[in-house]
C-alpha positions in Angstrom: 3.6 58.3 -31.2 4.4 55.7 -28.5 5.0 56.8 -25.0 7.8 55.2 -22.9 6.7 52.6 -20.4 6.4 53.4 -16.7 6.6 50.8 -13.9 3.6 51.0 -11.5 3.5 48.8 -8.4 0.4 46.9 -7.4 -0.5 47.8 -3.8 -2.8 46.4 -1.2 -5.9 48.5 -0.6 -8.5 47.0 1.8 -7.4 43.5 0.8 -7.7 44.2 -2.9 -5.1 44.9 -5.5 -4.8 48.5 -6.5 -2.5 50.8 -8.5 -1.6 54.3 -7.6 -1.0 56.3 -10.7 2.1 58.6 -10.2 1.7 62.3 -10.9 4.2 62.0 -13.7 1.9 59.6 -15.6 -1.1 61.8 -15.0 0.8 64.8 -16.3 1.9 62.9 -19.4 -1.7 62.0 -20.1 -2.9 65.5 -19.3 -5.3 64.2 -16.7 -6.5 65.6 -13.4 -8.6 64.4 -10.5 -12.1 63.2 -11.6 -11.1 62.7 -15.2 -12.0 59.3 -16.8 -9.2 56.9 -17.6 -9.5 53.5 -19.4 -7.3 50.4 -18.8 -7.0 48.5 -22.1 -5.4 45.2 -22.8 -3.1 45.5 -25.9 -0.3 43.5 -27.4 3.1 45.2 -27.9 4.8 42.7 -30.2 4.1 39.4 -28.6 3.8 40.8 -25.1 0.3 41.3 -23.5 0.2 44.7 -21.8 -2.2 46.9 -20.0 -2.4 50.4 -21.4 -3.8 53.6 -19.8 -5.8 55.6 -22.3 -8.1 58.7 -22.4 -10.3 56.9 -24.9 -12.1 53.5 -24.4 -10.4 52.0 -27.5 -7.1 52.5 -29.1 -7.4 52.9 -32.8 -5.8 50.3 -35.0 -2.9 51.6 -37.0 -4.4 50.2 -40.2 -7.6 52.3 -39.5 -5.4 55.4 -39.2 -3.6 54.7 -42.5 -6.8 53.9 -44.3 -8.4 57.2 -43.1 -5.2 59.2 -44.1 -5.3 57.5 -47.6 -9.1 58.3 -48.0 -8.4 61.9 -47.0 -5.6 62.3 -49.6 -3.0 62.7 -46.9 -0.9 59.8 -48.3 0.7 60.0 -51.8 -0.6 57.8 -54.5 1.6 55.0 -55.9 3.4 55.9 -59.2 1.6 54.8 -62.3 -1.9 55.0 -60.8 
């Protein structure tokens, strides 16, 4: 399930770029202070994006489909 995008502004913090994650985003990710969060570079279509994730890597959709197939969660093609 894809979450809707949220605009986050880059702010100045001691002469370095910084982002402040809004409470709404933390709530959607079910995160709290001191939880770990990963910033991952991903492509959405042809657009390079930075994605916030609770895991260090976002699973490839093909991996998910292959795992579901191996576990018998997907139907078999007719005639096989």
